[in-house]
C-alpha positions as a Markdown table, in Angstrom:
| # | Residue | x | y | z |
|---|---|---|---|---|
| 1 | Met | 42.5 | 13.8 | 26.5 |
| 2 | Ala | 38.3 | 14.0 | 25.9 |
| 3 | Val | 35.8 | 15.6 | 24.5 |
| 4 | Val | 32.0 | 16.5 | 25.6 |
| 5 | Arg | 29.8 | 18.3 | 23.5 |
| 6 | Phe | 27.9 | 21.5 | 25.9 |
| 7 | Gly | 25.5 | 23.8 | 24.3 |
| 8 | Gly | 27.2 | 23.7 | 20.8 |
| 9 | Val | 30.4 | 23.9 | 22.5 |
| 10 | Glu | 33.9 | 21.2 | 23.0 |
| 11 | Val | 34.7 | 21.0 | 26.4 |
| 12 | Ala | 38.4 | 19.2 | 26.4 |
| 13 | Tyr | 39.2 | 17.9 | 29.6 |
| 14 | Thr | 42.3 | 14.7 | 30.0 |
| 15 | Arg | 41.9 | 12.4 | 33.1 |
| 16 | Thr | 44.2 | 10.1 | 34.6 |
| 17 | Gly | 44.7 | 7.4 | 36.9 |
| 18 | Arg | 41.7 | 5.0 | 38.5 |
| 19 | Gly | 39.4 | 5.8 | 40.8 |
| 20 | Pro | 37.6 | 6.9 | 43.1 |
| 21 | Val | 36.9 | 10.6 | 40.4 |
| 22 | Val | 38.1 | 13.6 | 41.4 |
| 23 | Val | 37.5 | 16.2 | 39.5 |
| 24 | Leu | 39.6 | 19.8 | 39.2 |
| 25 | Ala | 38.0 | 23.5 | 37.4 |
| 26 | His | 40.4 | 25.3 | 37.0 |
| 27 | Gly | 40.8 | 29.9 | 38.5 |
| 28 | Ala | 40.5 | 32.7 | 35.2 |
| 29 | Gly | 43.2 | 33.4 | 32.3 |
| 30 | Ile | 44.4 | 29.8 | 33.6 |
| 31 | Asp | 43.3 | 26.4 | 31.8 |
| 32 | Gly | 43.3 | 23.3 | 33.2 |
| 33 | Arg | 47.3 | 22.6 | 33.5 |
| 34 | Met | 47.3 | 24.5 | 36.2 |
| 35 | Trp | 46.7 | 20.9 | 37.8 |
| 36 | Gln | 49.9 | 19.4 | 36.0 |
| 37 | Pro | 51.1 | 18.4 | 40.2 |
| 38 | Gln | 48.0 | 17.5 | 41.8 |
| 39 | Val | 47.2 | 15.2 | 38.8 |
| 40 | Glu | 50.3 | 13.5 | 38.6 |
| 41 | Ala | 50.0 | 13.2 | 42.4 |
| 42 | Leu | 46.8 | 11.9 | 42.8 |
| 43 | Ala | 46.2 | 9.8 | 39.9 |
| 44 | Asp | 47.7 | 7.1 | 42.1 |
| 45 | Glu | 44.2 | 6.4 | 43.9 |
| 46 | Phe | 42.0 | 8.9 | 42.2 |
| 47 | Thr | 40.8 | 8.8 | 38.8 |
| 48 | Val | 41.4 | 12.7 | 38.2 |
| 49 | Val | 39.8 | 14.8 | 35.7 |
| 50 | Ala | 41.1 | 18.7 | 34.5 |
| 51 | Trp | 39.1 | 20.3 | 32.5 |
| 52 | Asp | 39.4 | 23.7 | 30.4 |
| 53 | Glu | 35.8 | 25.1 | 30.4 |
| 54 | Pro | 34.5 | 26.6 | 27.4 |
| 55 | Gly | 36.5 | 29.0 | 25.9 |
| 56 | Ser | 40.1 | 28.2 | 27.1 |
| 57 | Gly | 42.6 | 25.5 | 26.6 |
| 58 | Arg | 42.2 | 23.3 | 24.0 |
| 59 | Ser | 37.7 | 24.1 | 24.3 |
| 60 | Gly | 35.8 | 25.1 | 22.1 |
| 61 | Ala | 35.3 | 29.4 | 21.6 |
| 62 | Leu | 33.6 | 30.7 | 24.2 |
| 63 | Pro | 29.4 | 30.9 | 22.9 |
| 64 | Ala | 28.1 | 34.6 | 23.4 |
| 65 | Gly | 25.6 | 35.5 | 26.4 |
| 66 | Phe | 27.5 | 32.1 | 28.0 |
| 67 | Gly | 27.1 | 32.7 | 31.6 |
| 68 | Leu | 27.6 | 31.2 | 34.9 |
| 69 | Ala | 24.9 | 28.8 | 34.6 |
| 70 | Asp | 26.3 | 27.4 | 31.4 |
| 71 | Phe | 30.3 | 27.4 | 32.7 |
| 72 | Ala | 28.1 | 24.5 | 35.6 |
| 73 | His | 25.8 | 22.8 | 33.4 |
| 74 | Ala | 29.3 | 22.2 | 30.7 |
| 75 | Leu | 31.0 | 21.4 | 34.2 |
| 76 | Ala | 28.4 | 18.7 | 34.4 |
| 77 | Ala | 28.7 | 17.6 | 31.5 |
| 78 | Val | 32.1 | 16.2 | 31.9 |
| 79 | Ile | 30.8 | 14.4 | 34.8 |
| 80 | Glu | 28.6 | 13.5 | 33.0 |
| 81 | Asp | 31.0 | 12.0 | 30.1 |
| 82 | Val | 33.1 | 10.1 | 32.3 |
| 83 | Gly | 30.6 | 7.9 | 34.1 |
| 84 | Leu | 31.5 | 6.9 | 37.0 |
| 85 | Gly | 28.7 | 8.6 | 39.4 |
| 86 | Pro | 29.6 | 12.1 | 41.9 |
| 87 | Ala | 32.4 | 13.4 | 41.1 |
| 88 | Gln | 34.7 | 15.2 | 44.7 |
| 89 | Val | 34.6 | 18.6 | 43.2 |
| 90 | Ala | 37.5 | 20.9 | 43.8 |
| 91 | Gly | 37.4 | 25.0 | 42.3 |
| 92 | Leu | 40.3 | 27.4 | 42.4 |
| 93 | Ser | 39.2 | 30.9 | 42.4 |
| 94 | Trp | 37.2 | 32.0 | 39.3 |
| 95 | Gly | 36.7 | 28.3 | 39.7 |
| 96 | Gly | 35.4 | 27.0 | 42.9 |
| 97 | Thr | 32.4 | 30.0 | 41.8 |
| 98 | Val | 31.6 | 28.1 | 39.3 |
| 99 | Val | 31.2 | 24.4 | 40.7 |
| 100 | Leu | 28.7 | 26.2 | 43.8 |
| 101 | Glu | 26.6 | 27.0 | 40.8 |
| 102 | Leu | 27.0 | 23.4 | 39.4 |
| 103 | Tyr | 26.4 | 22.3 | 42.9 |
| 104 | Arg | 23.5 | 24.6 | 42.9 |
| 105 | Trp | 22.4 | 23.1 | 39.2 |
| 106 | Arg | 23.1 | 19.6 | 40.0 |
| 107 | Pro | 23.5 | 18.8 | 43.8 |
| 108 | Asp | 23.0 | 14.7 | 42.3 |
| 109 | Leu | 26.7 | 15.2 | 40.6 |
| 110 | Val | 28.3 | 16.7 | 44.1 |
| 111 | Arg | 29.9 | 13.9 | 46.3 |
| 112 | Ser | 31.8 | 17.1 | 48.0 |
| 113 | Leu | 33.6 | 20.5 | 47.4 |
| 114 | Leu | 37.1 | 21.4 | 47.5 |
| 115 | Leu | 36.5 | 25.5 | 47.4 |
| 116 | Val | 40.4 | 26.5 | 46.9 |
| 117 | Asp | 41.2 | 30.1 | 47.7 |
| 118 | Thr | 38.1 | 31.2 | 46.3 |
| 119 | Tyr | 34.8 | 34.1 | 46.8 |
| 120 | Ala | 30.6 | 33.3 | 46.5 |
| 121 | Gly | 31.5 | 36.0 | 43.2 |
| 122 | Trp | 33.6 | 39.0 | 43.6 |
| 123 | Lys | 30.0 | 40.6 | 44.8 |
| 124 | Gly | 29.0 | 37.6 | 47.6 |
| 125 | Ser | 32.4 | 38.5 | 48.4 |
| 126 | Leu | 34.4 | 41.5 | 48.9 |
| 127 | Pro | 33.2 | 45.2 | 49.7 |
| 128 | Pro | 31.8 | 47.1 | 46.3 |
| 129 | Glu | 34.7 | 49.2 | 45.9 |
| 130 | Glu | 37.0 | 46.8 | 45.8 |
| 131 | Val | 35.3 | 44.4 | 43.2 |
| 132 | Ala | 34.5 | 48.1 | 41.2 |
| 133 | Ala | 38.2 | 48.2 | 41.5 |
| 134 | Arg | 39.1 | 44.6 | 39.9 |
| 135 | Val | 36.5 | 46.5 | 37.7 |
| 136 | Glu | 38.3 | 49.4 | 36.8 |
| 137 | Gly | 41.6 | 47.1 | 36.8 |
| 138 | Ala | 40.3 | 44.3 | 34.1 |
| 139 | Glu | 38.5 | 46.9 | 31.6 |
| 140 | Arg | 42.6 | 48.5 | 31.7 |
| 141 | Met | 44.2 | 44.9 | 31.4 |
| 142 | Leu | 41.9 | 43.6 | 28.5 |
| 143 | Ala | 42.0 | 47.1 | 26.5 |
| 144 | Ala | 45.3 | 46.8 | 25.6 |
| 145 | Pro | 46.8 | 45.7 | 22.3 |
| 146 | Arg | 47.2 | 42.1 | 22.1 |
| 147 | Asp | 50.6 | 42.1 | 21.5 |
| 148 | Glu | 50.4 | 43.5 | 24.6 |
| 149 | Phe | 48.4 | 41.3 | 26.8 |
| 150 | Asp | 49.0 | 40.3 | 30.5 |
| 151 | Pro | 45.9 | 38.6 | 31.7 |
| 152 | Thr | 48.3 | 38.0 | 34.4 |
| 153 | Leu | 46.4 | 38.9 | 37.6 |
| 154 | Pro | 47.7 | 41.1 | 40.5 |
| 155 | Gly | 48.0 | 39.2 | 43.5 |
| 156 | Leu | 47.7 | 35.6 | 43.0 |
| 157 | Tyr | 51.7 | 34.6 | 44.7 |
| 158 | Ala | 53.0 | 35.2 | 48.2 |
| 159 | Asp | 56.9 | 35.7 | 46.8 |
| 160 | Gly | 55.9 | 35.4 | 43.2 |
| 161 | Pro | 55.3 | 32.2 | 40.8 |
| 162 | Pro | 56.5 | 29.7 | 41.6 |
| 163 | Glu | 60.1 | 29.0 | 39.6 |
| 164 | Arg | 59.3 | 25.6 | 39.5 |
| 165 | Phe | 56.4 | 26.1 | 37.2 |
| 166 | Ala | 57.6 | 29.0 | 34.9 |
| 167 | Ala | 57.1 | 27.4 | 31.9 |
| 168 | Thr | 53.4 | 26.1 | 31.6 |
| 169 | Leu | 52.7 | 29.3 | 33.7 |
| 170 | Asp | 54.1 | 31.3 | 30.7 |
| 171 | Ala | 52.5 | 28.9 | 28.2 |
| 172 | Met | 49.0 | 29.4 | 29.3 |
| 173 | Ser | 49.6 | 32.9 | 30.0 |
| 174 | Arg | 50.4 | 32.8 | 25.8 |
| 175 | Asp | 46.2 | 30.9 | 25.2 |
| 176 | Val | 44.4 | 33.0 | 27.5 |
| 177 | Arg | 41.6 | 34.4 | 24.9 |
| 178 | Pro | 40.9 | 37.5 | 25.5 |
| 179 | Glu | 36.8 | 37.6 | 25.3 |
| 180 | Thr | 37.2 | 34.3 | 27.3 |
| 181 | Met | 38.6 | 36.7 | 30.8 |
| 182 | Arg | 36.4 | 39.2 | 29.8 |
| 183 | Ala | 33.2 | 37.2 | 30.2 |
| 184 | Gln | 35.0 | 35.1 | 33.0 |
| 185 | Leu | 35.8 | 38.4 | 34.4 |
| 186 | Ser | 32.1 | 40.4 | 34.1 |
| 187 | Leu | 30.5 | 36.9 | 35.5 |
| 188 | Met | 32.7 | 36.6 | 38.8 |
| 189 | Ala | 31.7 | 41.0 | 39.3 |
| 190 | Glu | 28.1 | 40.6 | 38.9 |
| 191 | Ala | 28.5 | 36.4 | 41.1 |
| 192 | Asp | 26.9 | 36.5 | 44.7 |
| 193 | Glu | 26.0 | 32.9 | 45.2 |
| 194 | Thr | 25.6 | 33.6 | 49.4 |
| 195 | Asp | 22.2 | 32.0 | 49.5 |
| 196 | Leu | 23.5 | 28.8 | 48.2 |
| 197 | Leu | 26.2 | 28.5 | 51.0 |
| 198 | Pro | 23.9 | 27.3 | 54.4 |
| 199 | Arg | 22.5 | 25.0 | 51.4 |
| 200 | Val | 25.2 | 22.5 | 51.1 |
| 201 | Thr | 24.7 | 19.5 | 53.0 |
| 202 | Val | 28.3 | 17.4 | 51.2 |
| 203 | Pro | 31.3 | 17.3 | 53.1 |
| 204 | Thr | 33.2 | 20.6 | 51.4 |
| 205 | Leu | 37.1 | 21.2 | 52.7 |
| 206 | Leu | 38.2 | 25.1 | 52.5 |
| 207 | Leu | 41.6 | 25.2 | 51.1 |
| 208 | Trp | 43.5 | 29.1 | 51.6 |
| 209 | Gly | 47.2 | 29.8 | 51.2 |
| 210 | Glu | 47.3 | 32.0 | 54.5 |
| 211 | Leu | 48.6 | 35.5 | 52.0 |
| 212 | Asp | 45.9 | 35.0 | 49.4 |
| 213 | Ala | 45.7 | 38.7 | 48.8 |
| 214 | Arg | 43.4 | 38.3 | 46.2 |
| 215 | Ser | 40.2 | 36.5 | 48.6 |
| 216 | Pro | 42.1 | 36.5 | 52.0 |
| 217 | Leu | 41.4 | 34.9 | 54.8 |
| 218 | Thr | 38.1 | 37.1 | 56.2 |
| 219 | Val | 37.2 | 34.9 | 52.9 |
| 220 | Ala | 37.7 | 31.8 | 54.5 |
| 221 | His | 36.2 | 32.8 | 57.2 |
| 222 | Ala | 33.4 | 33.7 | 55.9 |
| 223 | Phe | 32.9 | 30.2 | 54.1 |
| 224 | Gln | 33.0 | 28.5 | 57.1 |
| 225 | Glu | 30.7 | 30.1 | 59.4 |
| 226 | Ala | 28.4 | 29.9 | 56.5 |
| 227 | Ile | 28.9 | 26.2 | 55.1 |
| 228 | Pro | 27.8 | 23.7 | 57.9 |
| 229 | His | 30.5 | 20.7 | 59.2 |
| 230 | Ala | 32.6 | 23.2 | 56.9 |
| 231 | Glu | 36.1 | 22.6 | 57.4 |
| 232 | Leu | 39.2 | 25.4 | 57.0 |
| 233 | Val | 43.4 | 23.9 | 55.7 |
| 234 | Val | 45.3 | 26.8 | 55.5 |
| 235 | Ile | 48.7 | 26.1 | 53.9 |
| 236 | Pro | 51.1 | 28.4 | 55.8 |
| 237 | Ser | 53.2 | 32.1 | 54.0 |
| 238 | Val | 51.0 | 30.7 | 49.8 |
| 239 | Gly | 49.0 | 32.7 | 48.1 |
| 240 | His | 46.4 | 32.5 | 46.3 |
| 241 | Met | 48.1 | 30.3 | 43.6 |
| 242 | Ser | 48.3 | 28.0 | 46.4 |
| 243 | Asn | 47.7 | 24.2 | 45.5 |
| 244 | Leu | 51.3 | 25.7 | 43.0 |
| 245 | Glu | 53.1 | 27.7 | 45.1 |
| 246 | Ala | 52.9 | 24.4 | 47.6 |
| 247 | Pro | 51.9 | 21.9 | 45.7 |
| 248 | Glu | 52.8 | 19.0 | 48.7 |
| 249 | Ala | 51.3 | 20.8 | 51.4 |
| 250 | Phe | 48.3 | 21.5 | 49.0 |
| 251 | Thr | 48.0 | 17.9 | 47.5 |
| 252 | Ala | 48.4 | 16.0 | 50.6 |
| 253 | Ala | 45.1 | 17.6 | 52.4 |
| 254 | Val | 43.5 | 17.2 | 48.9 |
| 255 | Arg | 44.6 | 13.5 | 49.3 |
| 256 | Ala | 43.2 | 13.5 | 52.7 |
| 257 | Phe | 40.1 | 14.4 | 52.2 |
| 258 | Cys | 39.2 | 13.1 | 49.7 |
| 259 | Arg | 39.7 | 9.4 | 50.5 |
| 260 | Ala | 37.5 | 10.5 | 53.9 |
| 261 | Asn | 35.2 | 11.1 | 51.5 |
| 262 | Ala | 35.6 | 8.9 | 48.4 |
| 263 | Gln | 33.3 | 5.8 | 50.0 |
| 264 | Asp | 31.3 | 7.4 | 52.6 |
| 265 | Asp | 27.5 | 7.3 | 51.1 |
| 266 | His | 26.8 | 11.6 | 51.2 |
| 267 | Pro | 23.6 | 12.7 | 49.9 |
| 268 | Gly | 23.7 | 15.6 | 46.8 |
| 269 | Gly | 21.6 | 17.8 | 48.3 |
């Protein structure tokens, strides 16, 4: 594990393997351990970096008032600390929104984008009534006593959590900090990255679960229409956590995309 300081926060990340750098940004209510199958599988060909964003996992507490741009700049600090130049950057769900914000501020650090079961923010991708329902549900969840707090969001899986990752999922769930999740979901509810999408100039992979109930395929198609030359890969029969529900198919798609774009000289912005 490595640590870089940003804005007074210690930001932890793991670095595994050798080769072109691939950076993985996790979703809300979890941490970098969600990428375990991809870290293990891709390290034979890539330097795989998985961070615990501020307020999550092994990273320090989230400062008051930490905004979406702060998360993006913290991720930039990780990429700069790794020191291997522009990265291929993947983000799932909330992590994808953070990755888009990274591209807004630091396109020089992004060789390619992998946007996974994500949103241009909830405000940017979902109907207002759906955003309102999610905010209300989040408020109920976060109002529970600490010993009854369950950070599992509805609709994450097409057929329940995969058994082979049950121990990892339970460990991440126990470590979730309600104050961090409150900030993540609040920022997601207000985020709208749609203005950025037509300005993306790096190769972009859209990787989606066919049965994603949280970010349905209509969102993926909106991304595909907005981002020039974006490639969409749909993984059959899985939901929002596609990297854990079908890790072999997911990792194969990531490997093919990252291999194709590892050496090309793509400008960042």
